[in-house]
N, C-alpha and C positions, 0 to 999 in steps of 0.2 A: 469644558466638555463634560456632559453627563450621559453615561451609557446605561441603558437598561440591562438587566441580567440577560445573558445569552441563553434563552429558553432551551434550545436543543442541547447545548453542551451541559447545562445544569441537569437536564433529564438523563443524559448519558452518565453523568457523574453519579447520579442516584442509583442507576441500575446496571451499567455496563460491566462492572467488575464483580457483581454479586449474582446476576442472573445466570441461569444455567445455559440458556440458549439465546443467541442474538439473531433476530430475523431481519433487522432493519439497518445493519451496518452498511455504510456506503463504500467502505474500503474492502479490499480482498484480504485473505489470510496473509499475515506478515511472514516474510521469508526470514530464515535464521541467519545469524552472522556466518555460520559455517557455510551455508549455501552461497552467500555473497562472495566469500573469500575463495571458495572452490572455483568460481567462474572468473576470477581475476587473472590478468596477465602478470608476467614476471615483473614488469615495470610498475604495475599497480601495487603488487605485493611489496615491492621495495619501498614505495611511498608509505604504505601502511606500517611496515616495520620500522621505518625511519622517522615516523611522525613524532613531533614534539607537541606537548600540550600548552603551547603559547597562544597569543592572539593571532588571528588570521586576518587576511585582507578584508577590508570593509566591503568591497564590491563582490568578494568571493574569490576563492582560489583560482589562479589563472588557468590551470589545467581543467578545473571543473567548468569554468565559463567556456573554454574551448570545446569541451565535450558537449555542452548545451548547444553550441552554435551549429552542430551537425544536423539539428532538427529544424533549422530556420534558413531562410534565404540569405540573411545577412552574414557576412564573414568578419564583422567588426566586433571585437570583444567588448567594446565600450557600449554596445547596445544591450548588454546583459548585466543584471544585478542579482545576487543570491541573498536570500534570507528565508525565514519561515514563511509559508504561504499566507497565514493570517496576518502576520506583521506587514507583508507587502501590500495586502489589501488595505489595511489600516493606514499605512503611510501614503499610499496612492490617493486615497480620498482626502486626506489632510493636505496634501501638496496641491491637488488640483482645485479644491472647492472653497468657495466663500459663501457666507450666509445668503447673499443675494442670488445665488445660482439655482437653477432648476436641473433636476436629474430624472432620467427615465430608466427604470430597472425592470428586469424580468421578475415575474412573481407567479407562483410561490418561489421562494429562494432560500438559500442559506442565509441566516439572519444577519451576519456581519456585512453582507453586500449592501444592505439597506440601513441597518441600524446606525452605522457610522455617518451615513449621509444625514439621517435625522438628527444625530447629535450635533452636527455642524450647522443645524438650523436651515438647511436647504429645503426648497420645495421639491416634493417627490411625486412622480407619477409612475404607474405600473403598466408594463406590457405583459398582458396575460394570455395564456393559450385557451383554445376551445376545450372545455372539459370532456367533450365527446370523443376527442382523439388526441388531446394535448398538443395540437399543432399551433404554432405561432404564426400570425398573419402580419407581414411587414407593413401592410396598410395601416394597421392599428398603431404601429410604432410611429409612422409618419404623422398621424393625427395627434400624437402626444407631444410632439416637439413644440416648444414655445420660444419666443425671441431670446430669452435668457437661459436656454438649455445649454449647459456646459459639458454634460457627460451622459453617455448611454452605457448602462451596465448590462452585459449579456453573460450567459452561462450555458454553453453547449459543448458537449453533452450536458443535458439539463438535470440538475438535482433539485427536486426529487422525482420528476415525472419520467425521465428517460427520453424526453423529446430531443429533436435535432433539427437543424435547418438544412435546406438544400444549399448548394453552392450559389445558385442564383439568388436565394434569399439573403445569404450572407453578403453577397455583393450589393444587394439593395440596401442593407444596413449601412454598408460603407458609403454608398451614394448619398443616403440621407444625412449621414454624419458629415461628409465632406461638403455637401451643399450648404450646411448650416454651421460649418467650422466647429464641430463638436468632437471631443475626445470619445473614444470607445474603450472601455475597460472590459476585457474578455476573460472571464474565469474559465480556463481550459484545463482544470484539474483532472478531468476524465478523458483527456485527449487520447485517441487511438483505441479506446474501449468501445468498439462499435460492432453491431450485428453484421452477419455475412453480407447482406444485401445493401448495406448503408455505405454511401460514398463518404470517405473521410474528408473533413473540412480542413483547409489550411489555417494556421494561426492568424489572428487578426493583424498582427504586426507585419506580416508578409504582404498584406493587402492594402494597408492604410498608414499614411505617415503620422497620423495621430492615434494609431491603434496601440493598445498596451495589452500584451498577452501574459497571463499568469499560468504557470504549470509547475509541477513538482513531482516528488517521488511517492507521495502518499497513496494515490489511487491506482494509476497505471502500473506502477512498479511493485506494489505491495510492500512498500517500505515506509509506512507512515511514521514509524518511530524515529526516522532520521530527521524529521522536521525540515527537510530541504525543499525550498521552492525557488522560483526565479521569475523575474520580469524581463521581458524582451520588448524593446520599442525602438523605432527609428528616431524618436525625439530625445536626443541626448541631453538637452537642457533640462527636460523633465526628470530624467534619470539622475542627473547631478543633484537635483533638489531632493530626490528620494534618498540618496546616499547621505546627504547632510542631515536629513530628518532622522535617519536610522542611527545616527550617532547618539541620539537621546534614548534609544531603545536597546536592541541587542548589541550594537556596535559592529559585531562580526559574528560569523557562524561557527558552529562546533567543528573543530579540526577532524575528529573521527568521522563525523557525518559527511563532511566534504569529500574525504577520500573514498568512503563507501559509495557515495553518490556517483563519483567518477567511474567506479567499477560497474555500477548499474547502467549508467547512461551509455557506456561503451559496449554494452552487451544486452541491449533492450529485449531481444526476443527470449532470452533466458527467463525474463520476468513477465513479459507481456503475454506470450503465447499460452502458458498455463492458466493465467488469469482469464483470458478470452475463452478458453475451453470450459472453465468452470462456470463463467457467467452464462454462456450460451446454453450449456447443458441445464443449468438451474432455471433459466427462463422457460425452457421447454417443460421441465418438471412442473413448474408453477402454472403454466398454461393448462395442463391437464388437471391439476389440483383445483384451479379456479372453476373449471367446468363441473367439477364434482361437488362443490360446496355452494349452496345458494346464498350464504351470507356474503360471499364475494360478489358484490353487485356488478362490478365490471373490472376487467384487467386488460389494460392496454400495454402490450409488450413494448419494452423500450427499444428505440431505434439505436441508441448508443448510451454509453455509461454503464453503471452497475446497479441502478435502482429503478423502481417504478412506484407510482402513487396509486394505490389500490383502493377503490371505492367499496365501502361496506354497507350492507343492508341491515342496519341496526337501529334501535330506538334510542339508546343512550348515546352520549358523545363518544368520539373516537378516543379521547383521553380517558374517559371512564372505562371503555373497553380495554384499552392497553394496560391501565393500572390493574384492572381485575385479572387480566390474563397473566401478567407477570407474577402476580401474587399466587395464583392457583397452579400455574404450569412451569414457571421459571422462564417463559419466553418473553423477551423484551422486544417491543415494537415501538416505532416512533409515530405518534398520532398527528393529525392535521394541525392541532393547536401549536405544535412546535414550529410550524411554518407560517403562522398567522394567516391561515387560509380557511375559507368557508367550506362546509361540507364535512363528510365523515370518511376520512381516508387514513390509511396507514402507509408508511413507506416500507417497501420490501427491498432488501439488498440481496444480490445474487452472487456475491463474490466469496462465499464461504464453502469449504469442503464438506461440512456436516449439514448442508442445506436439506438433503433428503431426510435426515434424521429429525431435524426440526419440523419439517412438514408433517411427519408422521405424528408427532406430539400435537402440533397445531390442528391437524385434522381431527384428532380425537377430541380436542377441546371444542371445536366448532360443532361436532356431531351432538354434543350434549349441552351446547351453549344456551343459556337463558339470560336475557337482558335484565 
């Protein structure tokens, strides 16, 4: 297996910890350890205080997996595996795919969703949205299916556009997959981060026997540093293969992260509601901002998630624009090129408390901008 550099993560590595302002982060502000512990029950605090730094269960702490189950229809703990989100994506692709397989994936997307597929030498087709409104048409998905299609990869709420499906559309994805005996891997990392008028979708694993749902603490909970994620699927034979493959990687999860994740999962509104409030408020701020600055060619408000893909009216490339701005203002943005997408866009993230402060600096830069 030969993997290309992860462009987005290398770009973040270059700027994230030196830039003064971050305008493109997909996660929300991270909660402190103190905040997590203050919301814990007596039983959870006892787990924390009695924790030993030994190896943990390969599948994940029993209490953590039970805490995860409350968000799914299944009550079978064997339908759940815990690991870091990126690792679970990597393992899933390696377990499911062979070089003779064909895969259909949403695009633009987080690079690891497709780069691993490419590294396994599978044929890859893309399911793309209409750039006028970022809406995905399931008819386009149906046309992309081939006789050797083994996997459909979806990501809703969608990073970077903020697009979402209706329940009818998601059920049509399931119908297409079931009719063709295809697995569906659903990256649901932004689950529950939706706008007021958006109907929340159920996890794919609740709808389809060959559906695989990925979620974790990074986006919804504002706890990216825990590195906790989980797969849920009705296909336990597949999950057993995931566990066996995981033995060659992390083997098991971090004991502190597991206990802290239990605390968060059992008290979700303590984390979710402040994040929703920030995102919704910042989307509103940016809507006004976009109307006031002609360089913002178009802004399509996200239906769900914490990001939007914003079109720029510029002569230079989005990468050149982003590099120049971070050098001159300290504002880091993520340009189109990090998503291998055509056009001149930057991703804007709405989950940070200092968003209005960043917009003030951003606006000043746009007012004097010269390509």
